[in-house]
Steps between C-alpha positions, in 0.01 A plus 500: 500500500572404140210374293497131423581431136574212266595429142232311309576344164506179303855565375799565724695580185264787414517644850879481499505668158290802599599540865870487414793730572408538866125548455400183685729602784339843500155344535632299796613826662162673477265212585505205736564263212379141516801280419332277242363576155130419499343331200177310445676169561624590850221739600330248731831420669572862594161669532476451878821702539359777277202609705663839561612544138417854383697549177598284205781572256508325164569525129431297184343162583362628829278242667139534383327505836128433498231583754567182698867593538428860590253402770786317674715816503287718730750784539604534134456862396703564186704345218803666340541350154840569346387458139243638258160353422290376793225347286578139593486532880357828632122462472450253789724714720319824424163330550626381838604852602874446456671797339727440200791715382681433173823617341323542167627857471855378551453244223363777278838674497699250287202435271462871429875539447510202264201625300649848476811353338292297255289801402799723433672231292183410309432859398853514356417193291758291687323164476439520125835665434694226678336242273594705195863514610559126522642474146719727290238535227218603731732723702617675182149555364369761744386298801181614671509799730214589731330835534696581816363591839429872459125537456428127481179369656525241774176328597492340843236242587452546873613776734549306821826485691709405196320722252513802731870460567567449130318825422735682736804338340383592149440868569851628408482356148246731331256221421123516474355265760153353464349260751221246497382440854128498591590550867711812443302816591518780246639738762779258584582455131531877466731514802718229344518684169343220297197476274240232568391304195298191415672166456447523126647850485804385699579239235419736215709794624798339668838469337553285807223311682613370840280262699476544877146373556418310815468123466145407596182348359398829339827547310568146379499497123423872497757581230406328175527520125258789476753704695819371338359577155484867603874525563689741279760362263831481688319514836635301794289302748666443839367254755654503847158446660354153464470272201142408588374847407595434137333272245839384382381321187361834382829674577694230314274537197552876491877465535504247216287721276691820578874446541546874559345457846709409804396314816716504813363229725638453849191299595291245314229243570625240564843598619716408318300464177438141396760327288431584138332832577539749213635747755832313479531535123345838424770753417292784643422335836757533778462276803658554840458276802292719736798713596326837527405453865731484799788256464832429668615802703178686418286265709633618836331833435170316552618379839609854586154635416337250733748553783434874477126436487519289815676785677212731404255242631690467827504879539123520424574713194304499176600206282618570146466158339180353644267312266130561555220263391393750233850502350499125440257535209711750306865440588732260322 
């Protein structure tokens, strides 16, 4: 008999976006799917029909079930979350004994690919060069060229799912890779072919410094002026992690004082930056609208990861994307 399942989420649009291109229909084939989307508003209406519910599928804006909700779902065993971070909903579930699986590794793929492209371009001096080529005079007068990629030092802040995948993608390019990550064992760093360094050394040594730190209480405001002042001239700071890890006023001050620096910011705090933020007017700050992660056709990969994970669960196989309580404190 198929396991009873349901989609939970506060946004039908988000569910339709991720479980598109036949993925919702595939879920309906592998579970006994409840016909209605469950959200906090209609939970009380449907809960009596969900006493045999075993699995939940969801994505961004999944319903944040609390202990009182979970106690009314006596057969709920596991949640398959077709998106990345679980920080805003998973703790009550894990504390209640409900297992949680996340497609965070699927979301790591486009972020790592995007960051790879930025690193390779930045080492060639692309972002400064393109500014120098906007007029005939500056184009004629030897526009800036970067040092190139061969032998350049790339400093990664964090070696979780994104950082680890990015390390693999960077290996063919003859770069020196240094990593700041207090949770990365020395043996694992050696296996990955990277050198562990302090946060200060990462900023001091990197031609590129790329932020992939988790977003939690311990990392908020972790990157400040004392670090940005260590950046080499012509260094590039990339943030595809979270804006909250950066003291942005300090970053702005350093960019204003040293126009040879470059900042590539896919995330900020707030998002977007407030009207009038210097980020909009600084020539050496490049803003993008949080496009590094999964978008458009890329998002269905997250649904695929969770459909495959459910099939492992159903077959009593080892799960590949389960989030443990210990992981919550260190993951993004």
